[in-house]
C-alpha positions as CSV (number, residue, x, y, z in Angstrom):
1,M,-39.1,85.5,10.0
2,S,-35.9,83.6,9.2
3,S,-34.6,83.1,5.7
4,T,-35.2,79.4,5.9
5,T,-39.0,79.5,6.3
6,G,-39.6,77.8,2.9
7,I,-37.3,74.8,3.8
8,P,-38.9,71.9,5.6
9,I,-37.6,71.1,9.1
10,A,-36.1,67.7,8.0
11,E,-34.0,69.4,5.4
12,R,-32.8,72.0,7.9
13,K,-31.9,69.3,10.3
14,A,-30.0,67.4,7.6
15,L,-28.1,70.6,6.7
16,L,-27.2,71.2,10.3
17,V,-25.9,67.7,10.7
18,S,-23.8,67.9,7.5
19,R,-22.4,71.3,8.7
20,A,-21.5,69.7,12.1
21,E,-19.8,66.8,10.4
22,L,-17.8,69.2,8.1
23,D,-16.7,71.2,11.2
24,R,-15.7,68.0,12.9
25,M,-13.6,67.0,9.9
26,R,-12.0,70.4,9.7
27,F,-11.2,70.3,13.4
28,T,-9.7,66.8,13.1
29,A,-7.5,68.0,10.2
30,A,-6.4,71.0,12.1
31,A,-5.6,68.9,15.2
32,R,-3.5,66.6,13.1
33,D,-1.6,69.6,11.6
34,V,-0.9,70.9,15.1
35,Q,0.1,67.4,16.2
36,S,2.6,67.1,13.4
37,I,4.1,70.5,14.4
38,V,4.2,69.7,18.2
39,L,5.5,66.2,18.1
40,P,9.2,65.7,17.8
41,H,10.7,63.3,15.3
42,R,10.5,59.7,16.3
43,G,14.3,59.3,16.4
44,D,14.6,61.7,19.4
45,A,14.6,59.3,22.4
46,S,15.1,61.9,25.1
47,Q,11.6,63.4,24.4
48,G,9.8,60.1,24.6
49,R,7.4,60.9,27.5
50,R,6.6,64.3,26.1
51,A,6.0,62.8,22.6
52,S,3.7,60.2,24.1
53,A,1.7,62.7,26.1
54,A,1.4,65.0,23.0
55,M,0.3,62.0,20.9
56,L,-2.4,61.0,23.5
57,I,-3.7,64.6,23.6
58,G,-3.6,64.8,19.8
59,V,-5.7,61.6,19.5
60,A,-8.0,62.4,22.4
61,A,-8.9,66.0,21.3
62,P,-10.8,65.0,18.1
63,V,-12.3,61.9,19.8
64,L,-13.5,63.5,23.1
65,G,-13.9,67.1,22.0
66,L,-12.0,70.0,23.5
67,P,-14.3,70.9,26.4
68,R,-14.5,67.4,27.7
69,L,-10.7,66.9,27.2
70,A,-10.0,70.1,29.0
71,H,-12.2,69.0,31.9
72,W,-10.4,65.7,32.2
73,L,-7.0,67.3,31.9
74,R,-7.9,69.8,34.7
75,A,-9.1,66.9,36.9
76,A,-5.9,64.9,36.2
77,T,-3.7,68.0,37.0
78,L,-5.5,68.6,40.2
79,A,-5.3,64.9,41.2
80,L,-1.5,64.8,40.5
81,T,-1.0,68.1,42.4
82,V,-2.8,66.7,45.5
83,Y,-0.9,63.4,45.2
84,R,2.5,65.3,45.1
85,I,1.5,67.5,48.1
86,V,0.5,64.5,50.2
87,R,3.6,62.5,49.2
88,R,5.9,65.3,50.1
89,W,4.0,66.1,53.3
90,R,4.4,62.5,54.5
91,R,8.2,62.5,54.1
């Protein structure tokens, strides 16, 4: 038997929900820490596109979740690769 046999199911579910929320908050804090390290200072205009992409990923990671974000990034990478191949092939 498990160690939680004496705890009602509703309490166990509430505990799991609170643990999931705590993990989500920890992940969001870690993502923001990484974002502050990766993003260049706002005064650097030459890195504007990279900063924008990093900011979008930094915002999307906590919102969408890493597996879903990774799936969308893979799909976008594949789509851009196919687009570039077709564009160069037509020239």
